[in-house]
C-alpha positions in Angstrom: 68.8 32.9 67.1 71.4 31.2 64.9 70.3 27.7 64.0 72.1 24.7 65.6 74.9 23.3 63.4 75.6 26.6 61.8 79.4 27.5 61.9 78.7 30.9 63.5 76.5 29.4 66.2 79.2 29.7 69.0 80.8 32.9 67.8 77.8 35.2 68.2 78.8 38.1 65.8 77.2 41.5 66.3 75.8 41.7 62.8 74.7 38.8 60.5 72.9 38.2 57.2 70.9 35.0 56.9 69.8 33.3 53.6 66.7 31.8 55.3 64.7 32.0 58.5 62.9 28.9 59.9 60.2 29.2 62.5 59.5 26.2 64.6 59.1 26.5 68.4 61.6 29.3 68.0 62.9 31.5 65.1 66.2 30.3 63.6 68.5 31.9 61.1 70.2 29.6 58.7 73.0 30.0 56.1 74.4 32.8 58.2 77.4 35.1 57.5 78.8 37.9 59.7 78.9 41.5 58.2 80.3 44.9 59.3 77.9 47.8 59.8 80.0 49.9 57.4 79.3 47.4 54.6 75.6 47.9 55.3 75.9 51.6 55.4 77.8 51.7 52.1 75.5 49.2 50.2 72.2 50.5 51.7 73.1 54.2 51.8 69.8 54.9 50.0 67.9 53.2 52.9 69.8 54.5 56.0 68.7 57.4 58.1 71.3 59.9 59.3 70.9 62.3 62.3 73.4 65.1 63.3 73.4 66.5 66.8 75.6 68.5 69.2 77.3 70.9 66.8 80.4 72.5 68.4 83.5 74.4 67.4 86.6 72.2 67.2 89.4 74.8 67.6 92.3 72.3 66.9 90.7 71.1 63.5 89.3 74.5 62.6 85.8 73.1 61.8 82.4 72.9 63.3 82.1 69.3 64.4 79.0 67.3 65.4 77.8 63.8 66.4 76.5 61.6 63.5 74.1 58.7 64.1 73.2 56.2 61.3 70.2 53.8 61.5 68.7 51.2 59.1 65.0 50.4 59.9 65.6 51.6 63.4 68.8 49.5 63.8 71.8 51.7 64.8 74.7 51.3 62.4 76.8 54.1 64.0 76.2 56.3 67.0 78.0 59.5 68.2 80.4 59.4 65.3 82.4 62.7 64.8 81.6 64.5 61.6 82.1 67.9 59.9 78.9 69.8 60.4 79.7 72.2 57.6 79.3 69.4 55.0 75.7 68.7 56.0 74.4 72.0 57.4 76.7 74.8 56.0 74.4 77.7 57.1 74.1 76.5 60.7 77.8 75.7 60.8 78.6 79.2 59.5 76.8 80.7 62.4 78.8 78.6 64.9 82.1 79.4 63.1 81.3 83.2 63.2 80.4 83.1 66.8 83.3 81.0 68.1 86.1 81.7 65.7 85.5 85.4 64.9 83.5 86.8 67.8 85.2 84.8 70.6 88.5 84.5 68.8 88.9 80.8 69.4 90.9 79.9 66.3 94.3 80.0 64.9 93.4 82.6 62.3 96.0 85.4 62.0 94.1 88.1 60.3 95.0 91.8 60.6 91.4 92.9 60.6 90.5 90.5 63.5 93.5 91.7 65.5 92.4 95.3 65.1 88.8 94.4 66.0 90.0 92.8 69.2 91.8 96.0 70.1 88.6 98.1 69.5 86.6 95.6 71.7 89.2 95.8 74.5 88.9 99.6 74.5 85.1 99.4 74.6 85.2 96.8 77.4 87.5 99.2 79.3 84.9 101.9 78.9 82.3 99.5 80.3 84.5 98.6 83.2 84.9 102.3 84.0 81.1 102.9 83.7 80.5 99.7 85.6 77.7 98.7 83.3 77.6 96.6 80.0 76.1 99.3 77.8 78.9 100.2 75.4 80.0 97.1 73.4 77.5 95.4 71.0 76.0 92.2 72.2 77.5 89.0 70.7 74.6 88.2 68.4 74.8 91.7 66.9 78.6 91.5 66.4 78.2 88.0 64.8 75.5 89.5 62.4 78.1 92.1 61.3 80.6 89.4 60.5 78.0 87.2 58.8 76.9 90.1 56.6 80.5 90.4 55.2 81.2 86.7 54.7 80.1 84.4 51.9 77.7 81.6 53.0 80.3 79.0 52.1 82.8 80.1 54.8 82.2 77.8 57.8 85.7 76.6 58.7 89.2 78.0 59.0 90.2 76.4 55.7 87.3 78.0 54.0 88.1 81.3 55.6 91.7 81.2 54.5 90.6 80.5 50.9 88.2 83.4 51.0 90.8 85.7 52.5 93.2 85.0 49.6 90.5 86.2 47.2 91.3 89.7 45.9 87.9 91.0 46.8 88.4 90.1 50.4 91.5 92.4 50.6 93.3 89.9 53.0 90.2 90.0 55.3 90.0 93.8 55.6 86.4 93.5 54.6 85.8 92.3 58.2 87.5 95.4 59.7 85.1 97.0 62.3 85.3 100.5 63.6 84.5 102.0 67.0 81.1 103.1 65.7 80.4 99.6 64.3 81.0 97.9 67.7 79.5 100.6 69.9 75.9 100.3 70.9 73.6 102.9 69.4 73.3 105.8 71.8 76.5 104.9 73.7 78.6 108.1 73.7 82.4 107.9 74.0 83.8 108.0 77.5 84.8 111.4 79.0 88.4 110.7 80.0 88.5 113.8 82.2 86.2 112.0 84.6 87.4 108.4 83.9 91.1 109.1 83.5 93.7 106.6 82.2 96.3 108.3 84.4 96.1 109.8 87.9 98.5 112.4 89.3 99.8 110.8 92.5 103.0 111.3 94.4 104.1 114.0 92.0 103.8 111.6 89.0 101.3 110.5 86.4 100.5 106.8 87.1 98.5 104.5 84.8 95.0 103.4 85.7 93.2 100.3 84.5 89.5 99.4 85.2 87.7 96.2 85.8 84.0 95.5 86.4 83.7 92.2 88.3 82.6 92.4 92.0 83.8 88.9 92.6 87.5 89.6 92.0 90.1 91.4 94.2 90.9 94.1 91.7 87.4 95.1 90.9 87.2 98.9 90.2 90.2 101.0 89.4 93.8 99.8 89.7 96.8 102.1 89.8 100.2 100.8 88.7 102.7 102.1 91.2 106.5 101.7 90.8 108.0 100.5 94.0 110.1 103.7 94.4 106.9 105.8 94.7 105.3 103.9 97.6 106.8 106.1 100.4 105.3 109.2 98.8 101.7 107.9 98.5 99.2 109.3 101.0 95.7 108.2 101.9 94.6 111.8 101.6 95.6 111.9 98.0 94.4 108.4 97.1 91.0 109.1 98.7 89.9 111.3 95.8 90.0 108.3 93.5 88.2 108.4 90.1 86.4 111.7 89.6 83.3 110.1 88.0 82.8 107.9 91.1 83.1 110.7 93.7 79.3 111.3 93.7 78.7 107.6 94.6 81.5 107.7 97.2 80.3 110.8 99.0 76.7 109.4 98.9 78.0 106.2 100.5 79.8 108.1 103.2 76.7 110.1 104.0 74.6 106.9 104.3 77.3 105.3 106.4 77.5 108.1 109.1 76.0 107.5 112.5 72.2 108.1 112.6 72.3 111.4 114.5 74.7 112.9 111.9 72.9 111.1 108.9 69.6 112.7 109.9 71.1 116.1 109.2 72.0 115.2 105.6 68.8 113.9 104.0 68.2 112.9 101.3 71.7 111.5 101.0 72.1 111.9 97.2 71.2 115.6 97.4 73.5 116.2 100.3 76.3 114.5 98.4 75.7 116.6 95.3 76.0 119.8 97.4 79.1 118.5 99.1 80.7 117.8 95.8 80.2 121.4 94.8 82.1 122.4 98.0 84.8 119.8 97.5 85.9 121.4 94.2 87.6 124.1 96.1 89.4 121.7 98.4 91.2 119.5 96.0 94.6 120.0 97.7 93.4 118.7 101.0 93.2 115.1 102.3 89.9 113.6 101.0 88.3 112.5 104.3 89.2 115.8 106.0 87.8 117.8 103.0 84.5 115.7 103.1 84.2 116.2 106.8 84.6 119.9 106.4 82.0 120.1 103.6 79.5 118.0 105.4 79.9 120.1 108.5 79.0 123.2 106.5 75.9 121.5 105.1 74.8 119.9 108.4 75.3 123.0 110.6 77.0 120.7 113.2 80.4 119.2 113.4 80.9 116.0 111.3 84.2 114.8 112.7 87.0 113.5 110.4 87.0 110.2 112.3 83.3 109.6 111.5 84.0 110.1 107.8 87.2 108.0 107.8 85.5 105.1 109.6 82.7 104.5 107.0 83.1 101.2 105.3 82.9 101.7 101.5 82.3 99.2 98.7 85.8 98.0 97.5 85.5 99.6 94.0 85.2 103.0 95.6 88.7 102.8 96.8 91.7 102.6 94.5 93.5 99.3 94.2 97.3 99.7 94.4 99.5 97.3 92.3 103.1 97.9 93.2 105.7 96.8 90.6 109.4 96.3 91.1 112.1 97.2 88.6 111.8 93.8 87.0 108.1 94.3 86.3 107.0 91.8 89.0 104.1 92.5 91.4 105.5 93.3 94.9 102.1 93.7 96.6 98.5 94.6 95.7 96.0 96.0 98.1 93.6 98.8 98.7 95.1 99.5 102.1 98.1 101.8 101.9 99.4 100.6 105.3 99.5 97.0 103.9 101.2 98.2 100.7 103.9 100.1 102.7 104.5 97.3 105.2 104.8 94.6 102.5 107.0 96.9 100.3 109.3 97.4 103.3 109.3 93.7 104.1 110.2 92.8 100.5 112.8 95.5 100.4 114.4 94.3 103.7 114.5 90.7 102.6 115.9 91.5 99.2 119.6 90.8 98.6 122.0 93.7 99.2 122.8 95.9 96.4 125.2 94.3 94.0 127.8 96.4 92.3 126.3 97.8 89.1 128.4 99.3 86.3 127.9 103.0 86.0 126.6 103.0 82.5 124.8 105.9 80.8 121.4 104.2 81.4 121.9 103.5 85.2 124.4 105.9 86.8 122.6 106.2 90.1 122.3 102.5 91.1 125.8 101.6 92.4 127.4 100.0 95.5 130.8 100.0 97.2 131.4 103.8 96.9 134.2 105.0 99.1 134.9 108.5 97.8 132.9 111.3 96.2 133.1 110.4 92.5 129.8 111.8 91.2 130.9 115.1 89.8 127.5 116.7 90.5 124.6 115.1 92.4 121.4 116.7 90.8 118.3 117.4 92.9 116.2 115.2 90.6 116.5 113.0 87.5 113.8 111.7 85.1 113.6 108.0 84.6 111.2 105.5 83.0 110.1 102.5 85.1 107.3 100.1 84.1 106.5 102.5 81.3 105.9 105.4 83.7 108.0 108.5 83.5 109.1 109.4 87.0 110.8 112.3 88.7 113.2 110.6 91.2 115.9 112.0 93.5 119.5 110.6 93.9 120.5 109.7 97.4 123.1 107.6 99.3 122.7 104.6 101.6 125.2 104.5 104.5 126.5 100.8 104.6 129.0 101.4 107.4 132.2 100.6 105.5 131.0 102.3 102.2 128.0 103.9 100.7 125.6 102.9 97.8 123.7 105.3 95.5 120.1 104.8 94.6 117.0 106.8 93.5 114.0 107.6 95.8 110.7 109.4 95.2 110.7 111.7 98.3 113.1 114.6 98.0 113.2 115.0 101.8 114.2 111.3 102.2 116.8 111.8 99.5 118.4 114.8 101.3 118.5 113.0 104.6 120.2 110.0 102.9 122.6 112.3 101.2 123.7 113.9 104.5 124.1 110.4 106.0 126.2 109.3 103.0 128.3 112.4 103.0 129.2 111.9 106.6 130.2 108.3 105.9 132.4 109.5 103.0 134.0 112.2 105.3 134.6 109.5 108.0 136.3 107.3 105.4 138.4 110.1 104.2 139.4 111.2 107.7 140.1 107.6 108.9 143.2 108.6 110.9 141.7 111.5 112.9 138.6 109.5 113.5 140.5 106.5 114.9 142.5 108.9 117.2 139.2 110.5 118.4 137.7 107.1 119.2 140.8 106.1 121.2 140.6 109.3 123.3 136.9 108.7 124.0 137.4 105.1 125.0 140.2 106.2 127.3 137.8 108.3 129.4 137.1 105.8 132.1 134.3 107.9 133.8 132.4 108.2 130.6 132.6 104.5 129.9 131.3 103.7 133.4 128.4 106.1 133.1 127.5 104.5 129.7 127.7 101.0 131.1 124.4 99.2 130.7 123.2 101.5 127.9 125.2 100.1 125.0 128.6 99.0 123.8 131.5 101.3 124.7 133.0 101.1 121.2 129.6 102.0 119.7 129.5 105.2 121.8 133.1 106.1 120.9 132.3 105.6 117.2 129.0 107.6 117.4 130.8 110.6 119.1 133.6 110.6 116.6 131.3 110.5 113.6 129.0 113.1 115.1 132.1 115.3 115.5 133.0 114.7 111.8 129.5 115.9 110.8 129.7 119.0 112.9 133.3 119.8 111.9 132.7 119.4 108.2 129.2 120.8 108.0 128.4 123.2 110.9 124.8 124.2 111.6 123.4 126.0 108.6 125.6 124.4 106.0 124.3 123.6 102.6 124.4 120.0 101.4 127.4 119.7 99.1 126.3 118.4 95.7 129.6 119.1 93.8 133.0 117.7 94.2 134.5 121.1 95.0 132.0 121.7 97.8 132.5 118.3 99.2 136.3 118.7 99.3 136.1 122.1 100.8 133.9 120.7 103.6 136.3 117.9 104.2 139.3 120.2 104.5 137.3 122.5 106.8 136.7 119.7 109.2 140.0 117.9 109.1 141.8 120.1 111.7 139.0 120.1 114.3 137.6 116.6 114.3 139.6 115.4 117.3 139.0 118.5 119.5 135.3 118.5 118.6 135.0 114.8 119.6 136.7 115.5 122.9 134.3 118.4 123.5 131.2 116.4 122.6 132.4 113.5 124.9 132.5 115.9 127.9 128.9 117.0 127.1 127.8 113.3 126.8 129.4 112.6 130.2 127.3 115.4 131.8 124.2 114.1 130.1 124.8 110.6 131.4 125.4 111.9 134.9 122.0 113.6 134.8 120.5 110.4 133.3 121.8 108.3 136.2 120.5 110.9 138.7 117.1 110.9 137.0 116.9 107.1 137.3 117.7 107.4 141.0 115.1 110.0 141.4 112.5 107.8 139.8 113.4 104.9 142.0 112.8 107.1 145.1 109.4 108.4 144.1 107.1 107.7 147.1 104.1 105.4 146.9 100.8 107.2 146.2 102.1 109.3 143.3 100.1 109.2 140.1 101.1 106.0 138.4 100.3 107.3 134.9 102.7 110.2 135.4 105.4 108.0 136.8 105.1 105.6 133.8 105.3 108.6 131.4 108.4 109.9 133.1 110.1 106.5 132.6 109.0 106.5 129.0 110.3 110.0 128.5 113.7 109.1 130.0 114.0 106.1 127.7 113.6 108.3 124.6 116.3 110.8 125.7 119.1 108.3 126.5 119.3 105.0 124.8 121.8 102.9 122.8 122.9 105.1 119.9 121.3 108.3 121.1 124.3 110.3 120.1 124.0 109.0 116.6 120.2 109.1 116.2 119.1 112.3 117.9 119.3 115.0 115.2 120.9 118.4 115.5 120.1 120.9 117.0 118.1 118.9 119.5 121.1 116.7 120.7 122.7 119.7 122.5 119.5 120.2 124.4 119.6 116.7 126.1 121.1 118.1 129.2 118.3 120.7 129.6 115.6 118.1 128.9 117.1 115.7 131.5 117.2 118.5 134.1 113.6 119.5 133.3 112.6 115.9 133.7 114.2 115.8 137.1 112.4 118.9 138.1 109.2 117.3 137.0 110.0 114.3 139.2 110.7 116.5 142.2 107.4 118.3 141.9 105.4 115.0 141.7 104.9 114.3 145.5 102.1 116.3 146.9 101.5 118.2 143.7 98.4 120.5 143.7 97.1 123.6 142.1 99.1 125.0 139.1 101.8 122.3 139.5 99.2 119.5 139.2 97.6 121.3 136.2 101.0 121.5 134.5 101.7 117.8 135.2 98.5 116.6 133.7 98.6 119.0 130.8 102.0 117.7 129.9 101.0 114.1 130.4 98.0 114.5 128.0 100.2 116.2 125.4 102.7 113.3 125.5 99.8 110.8 125.3 98.5 112.5 122.2 102.0 112.4 120.7 102.4 108.7 121.6 99.1 107.8 119.9 100.0 109.7 116.8 103.5 108.1 116.7 101.9 104.6 117.0 99.5 105.5 114.2 102.4 106.8 112.0 104.4 103.6 112.6 101.4 101.4 111.8 100.8 103.3 108.6 104.4 103.2 107.6 104.6 107.0 107.5 107.9 108.9 107.5 108.8 109.6 111.2 110.1 113.0 110.1 106.5 114.1 110.0 106.4 114.2 113.8 110.0 115.4 114.5 109.2 119.0 115.2 106.3 118.0 117.5 108.4 115.5 119.3 111.2 117.9 120.2 108.9 120.9 120.9 107.3 118.6 123.6 110.7 118.5 125.3 111.1 122.2 125.0 107.6 122.6 126.5 108.7 120.5 129.5 111.5 123.0 130.1 109.0 125.9 129.8 106.6 124.2 132.3 109.0 122.8 134.9 112.4 124.5 134.5 111.9 128.0 133.1 115.3 129.2 134.4 117.0 126.8 131.9 115.5 128.7 129.0 114.0 127.1 125.9 116.0 126.9 122.6 113.0 128.2 120.6 109.9 130.1 121.8 107.2 127.6 122.8 103.8 127.8 124.4 100.6 125.8 124.6 99.3 127.6 121.5 102.3 127.0 119.4 102.5 123.4 120.5 98.8 123.0 119.5 99.6 124.5 116.1 102.5 122.1 115.5 100.4 119.2 116.7 97.5 120.1 114.3 99.9 120.3 111.4 101.5 116.9 112.2 98.1 115.3 112.6 97.0 116.8 109.3 100.1 115.5 107.6 99.4 112.0 109.0 95.9 112.2 107.7 97.2 112.9 104.2 99.3 109.7 104.6 
C-alpha cells in the first residue's frame, strides 16, 4: 500500500517502484514512482521469463504467429501478446508453415511447382472419389515430410520462402515439384478409366462425369454434366447402367432389396450379383432394370418382375446425379430423378423469355426468330456444336409461333422432324395468305358446320385449323418427303397453291359429318339406361372426348384424322351393344375396356415422366382401329389389327417408356 502523503496515493498506478518499504501495522511503500511494464522488460530482460503458446498460421502476414507471455518473478509484464514464432522456434514454425502454406495452400505464394502439385492432388482426390475410399493420396504428414526434406530449415515464412525461391539452386521453387508417384500412396495403382470413366455415352453424345465422395452432400457419387438441349433424349433405361465399376454393388443392392420370397432364390446376394453381371454384358443395349430383371429371372428359375427391380430403393451414390446446364453455363436443375429434371427443365424453358432475334452469324446460324420465308438454303439433318465444353450432335428444327417461325437446335431427330413439318406448314400458310383467307371465309360461311361445332371451341379457330390442314395436305400429300432445300420447298408450295381452297371445302364437309356423329354419340350416351356398367360408360365418355375436342382438326395427326368418322360410328355401336350385353359381346366390351385402361395408365406415366407422347401414338390409334374391329367390322379397319398385334405394339410402347 502506498504510504499516506505520497503524491501517487490517490492515483493508484498499475506498476510502481518504491525507494523504501516501511512496516508498521501495515506495509507501506514510500518515495514511489509509477513505471511501465515495458521499461521493466527492457531493463530487466536478463531476469524476465518468456513463454510462447498457441502457434498458428497467419495467412495475411505470411508468418507463424504465437502468443507471448512475459513474467518477472511471477509478476506478468505482458500476456497473450502476438509474436513471430519463427524467431523463437524456427524448427517448429517451419513445420507449421509447411503444413498450412504448402500442404493446405493457405498462402499468397505463387509458385509454379505448387500449382502443378495442386493439380496432381486434385487428380488423385478424384480417383479417391471414384473408388469411394481414401487410399490413393498420401496423408498430410507424409506430404509435409516431402516438402520439408526439400526446404532449408530457415524457411518458416512466406518472406523466407520467397528469398529461398530466388536462389539459383531452388530453380524458382521447382525443387518442390512432386510427381504422381510422389503423392500416390505405396501400392495404390492408377485408376482404370474404362470402369471409372470421365465421360459417359448418353443420348448419343459423350458427356463429362465428375466424382465426389461425401455421403452428406447432395451430389455424392457421380455427376453427369448435361446440356439443356439433351434432356429430352435422356432415358432412365440408359442412365441406370451408371458407372461400370459400381455395377456389382448396384446389382447386389437390388438383390438384397427384393421381396423375401424372391430374395431367397438368390443367395448369397454377392454371388448372385456376380452371375447376373456376366449375363448383363450381353444386354447392354436394353433398359437397365429390364435387363437386370431378365438376368435374375434366369438365375432364380422364377419370374423376377421388372416392377420389383425398379422399386428397390438404392443408396444415392448408385444412381447418377444429373446437373443440367443452360447455354450460359448456369445450372438449370440438379437431381437424380429424370422426371424431376425433365419437369424443371420444361418449367424453366416455359418461363424463359421468348426467343429474341439473333443475328445469323457463322457461329450461330440456327438460333433465329421472326422467320417468315424459307431462307435457309439447305436444312441439314444434323450439325455439330460445342456447349459447356461438350461436343454435341444436334438437329435443326423450327418453332411455329403463329405469325412466324423461329429456328433452334434440339437433341432428338424425331422431335426435330416434327418441328420442321410444323414450321414448313406455317411458312406455306404465310406464303399462301390470300387462298388461306378465302378458305377460312368459306368455312365460316357454312352455318350448319358452325352450329355443330358450337360448344366445342371458337368458330374462327376451327376455320383456321381446317384451312391450315388443307395447306399441309395440298403442299405435302401423304408420303411426301420433308423439304430441306429451297427448291423442294418452293416446288411443294406451287403444288399446293391451286388446290388449297377446294381441299379446305372438302375437309370442312368431312368435319361436318364427324361433328354430326359426335352429337349423335353424345345423345346416345345420355340415353344409356340405368344398370349398365358404370366403368364402361365412363370409358365411352372419355373416349369420345379424345376424338372430338377444341383443336382436334389441328392436333390429330394424319392419317388418323380421316378415320374419325369410323371411330365415332364404332363408338356408337359400342354404346348400342351396352344394354343387356352378354356372351361374346360382353367379353369384347371388357377386353376393350381393359386395353384402354392399360393405355391410360401408360399415358399418365409418360406424362409424369415427361416422356415424348409420340412414343404412345401408334398404340393410341391402333386402339381406335381395334374398336372398329370389335364393334363395327363392316366399316373396315385402315390397317390390319388384332389382339395379338395390339399386344405387340403395347409391349413395344411399354418397353420404350421403361427406357425413359
